[in-house]
N, C-alpha and C positions, 0 to 999 in steps of 0.2 A: 504494500500500500504506500502511496506517495502522493503528496499534494499536487493538484493540477498547476497551481501557482503559489509561490511564496512572495508576499508583498512586504517590502520594508522601506524605510526612509526615516528622515528626522521628524520630530514633532511638527504637526501642522501640514505634513505632506499629503494627507488624505488616505492613510493606510486602511482605516476601518471603513470609511465611506466608499472608497474605490473597491476595496476587497469585497464588501457586501454586494455592491452592484455587479462586480465581475462574477461572483458566485451565482447571483440571480440569473445573469445572462447565460451562464453555462449550465444552470440547473443542478448545481452542486452545493453542498453545505459550506458555510463560512465559519471560521474559527479564529479567534484572536488570543495569542498566548498571554497577553496582559490579563485577559479575563480568566484564563486558566490559573495564573499566579494568584489573582485576587480570590478565586474560589478555594484554592488550596490553603492560602494563608488565613482566610476568613476575615480579611480586612483590606481596605483600599491601599493602593500602591504608595500613596503619600504617607500612610501610617506605617507601612513596612519600612520605608526610608527613615522615618522619625524614630520608630521603636527599635528596629533591628539593624539599621544601617544599609548603605548601598551594597556592600559586599554580600550580605545575606539576600538582598533582593536579586542581585546578579546570579547568584547560585540557583535560586528558585527559578529564575528566568531561563537559565541554561538548561535546566532539567525539563521545564515546560516545553521548550523548543524541541529538545530531543524526543520527548514523548509524542508531541504533535507531528513531527516529521515521520515518525514510525507508524502512526495510527490514523492520520487524517488524509482523506482522499479528495478534499475539496480545495477551497482557497484558504490559505493560512496567512494571517497578518502577524508580524513580529513587532515587538516593542522597538522603539527607536534606537535603544542602546544594545540590543541583542547581538549586534555584530562586533561588539567589543570583546566578546569571548572567542578566542582562537578555536576552541572546540566547536562552537556553533558555526563559525565560518567554515570549518572543515566538513561539518555535517551538511552544509548547504550545497556542497559540490555535487553536481549531477542533477540538481533540482532546477526547475524553471523559476528564477528569482527576478522579480520586478522591483527595481529601485525607483521609487517615486521621489524625484528630486524637487526641492522647493528652495527658492532663493531666500536669503536672510530676511529681507523686508517683508516678503509675503508670509514666511514662516512665523515671524514675530507678530504680524497682524492677525494671523489665524489662531495662534496660541494665546496671545494676550498675556495676562499675568495669572493664568490659571493655577490655582493651588493643587489641582490634580496632576500637575506636571512638576514634580519636586525639583528637578534639575534646572528648571527655568525660573523658579521662584527666586526673588531677590531684588536687589536695588536696581540693577541694570540688565533687564532681560535681553536687550539687543546684544550687548557685549557677551553675555552668557551664551546666547544662541550662536554667535559667531565662533566662539571657542569650540562649542559642541560640533558645529558644521565642519570646522577646520580639522578636528580630530577624527570625525567619522566618515567624511566624504570618501577618502581613499578606501576605507573598509567596505562601504556600500558598493563602490565600483569594483572592488576585488571579487565580490560574490555575485554581482548582478549579471544576468544574461540579457536583460532588457532594461533600458533607462528611459523614463518619461519625465520631462519637466512639467510640473503641474501648475505653475504660477498663473498662467493665463487661460487655463482650460477648466471647463466644468467637469465634474466627476464622470459624467457620461462620455465626454470627449476623451478623458484619460483611459477609460475602459476601451473605447474604440481604438485608441492608439496602441494599447497593449495587445489587443487581438490582431491588429494590422501588422505590428512588428513581429508577432509570433508567426504569422503567415509568411512574412518576408524571410524570416530566419529559416523557415522550413522549405523555402523555395516554391511556395504555392501561389 
């Protein structure tokens, strides 16, 4: 069993929205590993960060991704920082991985100052987002088989682009 698509990208890229639409279009289930972590921990991600720390969250996230890659056959969305794990990056090899790229200005606009995004909370979310993008962009590109920039596209247009790029890659 293997996901039809794995969707990843930074906060605000549209992973959940696009992933859900893509799954609907393909007639397959959608799953988000952030939801898996929340269900297993019994508390929101922001509380995991506060109570247990980022390393504990990352360990739970790595396990959630491993489990989902082995058991889910629909569209799978990963948390924005899942690619920080070398083990996760290794597990993504051979899977169709869609990197939803979002520029800094648009990403900050979409995420705002949401307390649900603990890594972006703070005094200067724009600077924090830039540091996050700078660190993760090479990792997203390392594992991606398809990249779509989402800044000026509707979620439906992003899904269309994913499917079009998939067809082009297959040579159809």
